[in-house]
C-alpha positions, 0 to 999 in steps of 0.5 A: 499499499505504497500509495497510501503512504505517498498520500499521507506524506503528500498530506503532511508536505501540504500541510508543513508548506502552507503553514510555513508560509502563512507563518512566514508572511505573518512573522517576516513580512508583517502580514497581520492575519485577521481572525479568519485568516487564523481560522483557515490555518486551522484544516492544515494542521488538523490535516497534517495530524491526520497524516502522521497518524496515517503514517504511524498506522500498519498499511492494512489498516482499514481506518486509513480510508476514514482518515482520509475522508476526515482530511477531505472534510477538513479541506472542504470546511477550510474552503468554505471558510475561505469562501466566506473570507472573499466574500468578506474581502468583496464586501458581499456581506457584513461580518463582526470581523469587518471592523465596523461597530455594531448598531447597539454598541453601548458607551461602556463597550465603545470605551473598552474597545478603545483601550485594547489593540484593535483586532485586523479587519478581515475585509482589509486585504494583506497581500494579492498575486495577480490581484487574487487574495489569499483567501481567494487562492485557499478556496480554490486550494482546498477544494482540489485538496478535498475532492483529491482527499475523497478519490484517494479515500475511495480507491484506498477502500476499493483496494482494501475490498478486493483483498 
């Protein structure tokens, strides 16, 4: 079952590269992430842990296809978060993360918000490549990874049934 090991290594490498790129942008290039940017990192962390778990299992384990399905689910959730983030960036919908005040803000809430460091608004795009934000790239990237994980899981399950 070399192919499932290779796919687990692929998932781990994708997780490491994705998390390294986002942390490099944050700490080396001072690109402050918003809350939705931070949420988009979670699926890559989860799938990286799933990949490590898969590599620790016996190649004949029947848990491996299920783990890859959980990876697919994680990637698709990540794509959903990224899609929501793109909508906030494009002002397609409003969000508490957009940096605007709520209509029902009390004077005490306003005073408290002035005393703390403001969160970066989610509609403030830090970086683009060819006019496309990282969140937009993540929609496509996570969707492809999700569907690839579903296909890999189904193929591994089929091979296990043939035994």
